[in-house]
C-alpha positions in Angstrom: 0.0 0.0 0.0 2.9 2.4 0.7 4.0 2.3 -3.0 0.4 2.8 -4.1 -0.1 5.9 -2.0 3.2 7.6 -2.9 2.5 11.0 -4.3 -1.1 11.1 -3.1 -0.5 12.9 0.2 -2.5 10.3 2.1 -1.3 8.8 5.3 -1.1 5.0 5.8 -4.1 5.3 8.1 -6.1 7.2 5.4 -5.3 4.6 2.8 -6.3 1.7 5.0 -9.6 3.4 5.9 -10.3 4.0 2.2 -9.4 0.4 1.5 -11.8 -0.8 4.1 -14.6 1.4 2.8 -14.0 0.2 -0.7 -14.2 -3.5 0.4 -17.4 -2.8 2.4 -18.9 -1.3 -0.8 -18.2 -4.5 -2.6 -19.9 -6.7 0.0 -23.6 -7.1 -1.0 -25.8 -8.4 1.8 -27.6 -10.8 -0.5 -24.4 -12.4 -1.8 -22.3 -12.3 1.4 -24.6 -12.2 4.4 -22.0 -13.5 6.7 -19.5 -10.8 5.8 -21.8 -7.8 6.2 -21.6 -7.7 10.1 -17.8 -7.9 9.8 -17.6 -4.8 7.7 -20.3 -3.0 9.7 -18.3 -3.6 12.8 -15.3 -1.6 11.4 -12.9 -4.5 11.6 -10.9 -3.1 8.7 -10.6 0.4 10.1 -7.8 1.9 12.2 -8.5 3.5 15.5 -8.3 7.3 15.3 -4.9 8.6 16.4 -3.2 5.2 16.5 -0.4 3.9 14.3 -1.9 1.3 12.0 1.3 -0.7 12.0 1.4 -0.8 15.8 -2.3 -1.9 15.7 -1.5 -4.7 13.3 1.4 -5.9 15.4 -0.6 -5.8 18.6 -3.5 -7.7 16.9 -1.2 -10.3 15.5 0.6 -10.8 18.8 -2.7 -11.1 20.7 -3.9 -13.7 18.1 -0.8 -15.8 18.5 -0.9 -15.6 22.3 -4.5 -16.6 22.3 -3.6 -19.6 20.2 -0.8 -20.6 22.6 -3.2 -20.2 25.5 -5.7 -22.5 23.8 -3.1 -25.1 23.0 -1.9 -25.1 26.6 -5.4 -25.4 27.9 -6.1 -28.4 25.6 -2.9 -30.2 26.8 -3.7 -29.6 30.5 -7.2 -31.0 30.5 
């Protein structure tokens, strides 16, 4: 995305927000009923004032740690 936004004057956060809005516009409720709540919840939008890269890292780390926790829980049952 960084290469695609060069020269536009848009920040990474702006580009990601525009990308999320563009994806949401492509999701038609009749064709993708399961995906509509995902886009309505703002899952593809950055929190205002936060660094999108930091958010991505934190999300990924939490996802990995949740998986490790679930694996440990399964082994200790």
